[in-house]
Each structure stands twice: as C-alpha cells, then as structure tokens.
N, C-alpha and C positions, 0 to 999 in steps of 0.2 A: 692402281689404283682404288679397283672394285675389292681390294683384299682390305685396302684399309679404311673404307666407308665400311664395310661389314665389321671388323675389330672396333671403332668405332660403334658404328648400330651397337655392337654387342657391349660395351663397358659401357655403354649410356644405361642401359637396358639394368645390367649387375648392380650400376653403383642407385641406381635410382632403389630397385630393390631391397639394398644393404641399409638406404637406408629409411627407406618405408619400416621395416622390422626393427629397424633400432626403437623408430619414435612410436611406436605401434607395443612393444613391448612395457615401456615406464608406465613403474605406477604411482598413480594420484592419491594425493593423502586426503584421506578423508578426514569428517570432523571429526570424528575421534584421533586421532593420529594426528592432526592439526591443533595445538593452543589457540591460533588467532580464529580460527573458524568456530572451534567452539566456546573460546568467548563471547563474538559473537552471537550465536544461537544463543545463549545466557543471556546478556543484555536485549534481544529481540525477546523474549517471555514476558508474558503477563503479569505472572505473580513472582513476587521475590521475597526471600527470608527476609526476615527481621535482624538486625545484626546484635540486639538487648534484650530480645525477647524470643520467643519459643514459636509464635505466633505468626502467622503467613501473609505479609501486606496485599490489597491487592491492590495492583495499581491501574488509571483508565486502559482499556484496551484501546491504544491510538490505532495499530495495525487495525481491527477490525473495523474499527471507526471508521477510517477510511474506506474498508472496501463495501461498506455499507452506504456511505454516500457516493460510490461510484454506481450503485444498484439503483440511488433513486435521485439520477441528476435528473432525469423528464421530468420528475415533479419540481425540481430546482428550478430547470428552464422555464415551466409553464406557470410559476409564479412570479419569475420576472417579465418574462415576455406579454404571456397571457392575462395574469394581473387573478391567475388562481393560487387560494390558499386551501391545499389539498397537498399539504406537508405530511405525510403521516409519522404518527410516533418516535417509530426509530429511526428512521430520515432523518426526526430532528435532534435525538438525545445522540447519532452520531457527531452531526454539528455543534451541538455544544460539547461535548468531551475534547475533538479535535478544538475547537476557538476556546475553552477555559483551561482545559488541562496540558493539550501536547504541544501543537505548531501555530499560535494563532498569524502565522506567518504564511500557514497553508493555503486557505481561502483564498490566499491571493494568486498563490503558485497553481493552483485550481484554474485560475481564467477570473475569480472575482475583484472585484475593485473592494478596497475598504467598503465603501457604500452599504457594497451589496450584500456582504461579510456581516457588515452592522443591521441591516435590514432583515437580513435570514433568524441573525439573533437575536433578536426582538420577538420575531414574528414564533419562532419556536420557544421561549421563555414566556412569552402569553398562551401559549399553545400548553403549556408544560403546568403553568398557574390555573389554568382554566378549569374549573369543574368538569367531571364527564358531562354532566348534562346538558350540556353549555358549549362544548364547543362546536366551530366551526364544518361542516359536512362538504363532502369531496365537491367540488366543481361550483362552489362560489368563488364572487371574485370580491377582488380588495377594494 
C-alpha cells in the first residue's frame, strides 16, 4: 500500500511538471504577428490617412478626451454637488469632444443623466464662447 501511494504521488508530480512545461513554452502572438490585433491598434490611432488625398486628417482624440475627463472628475462633481463653476478649459474641451464627436451616450455610461450631460455641455459651450477677460473664476457659485 505504501509503495502504491509513493508511485501515485511521484506520478502526480511528474504529470504536473509536464503540463506546466508544455504551457509555459507556448509562444503568444505579438501585435505585429496577428493581423486582428494590429488592425485594432490601427483603428484606435488618432490620425488617419485620407484615401483620396495625400494629406493626413486628424480626427477627434476620443481616448485622450476620455482620459482628460477622468482627471477632472472632481471639478465635475463639484459642479453638480456644490454649484462651483470651476471646470477648466481642458476639461470642457474633453466634454465637448466626447459629446459632439465621439460617443454622446458616453456621458450616461459614466454615471451622468442626460440632463446633467446637457448642463455640462451648455456650461462648457458658454465657457468657450465667453471672451477671455469675462470668464468666471474658480470657486464661483452658480
């Protein structure tokens, strides 16, 4: 009985090591090797080449705007909860790009209602159309 247990344990260890060796030696495709991955990387790029012209057309930076929106979330929350109008220009530009050019429904996915998205868009639209000397200062209440 003791020899059978020893053989069983030894066989289990050998099988475990063999399975580990075969899975760890497998190559995983890189983006340059796999056309589907490289196609995704191409689609996520910000610049695209025009098909009829030699110029490069810049499309809105949706991913960068989404990242910028994440960095100014405290300003947006303060806008709604405390009434502060201190959303800065880069944050407003990110809001406008997302709402107008990328994913209008993304504001809802981020947890804001349609009305709150409309308020943000209206505030940022007014901020961008206001002459530089008349903008509201940080900490001003609505």
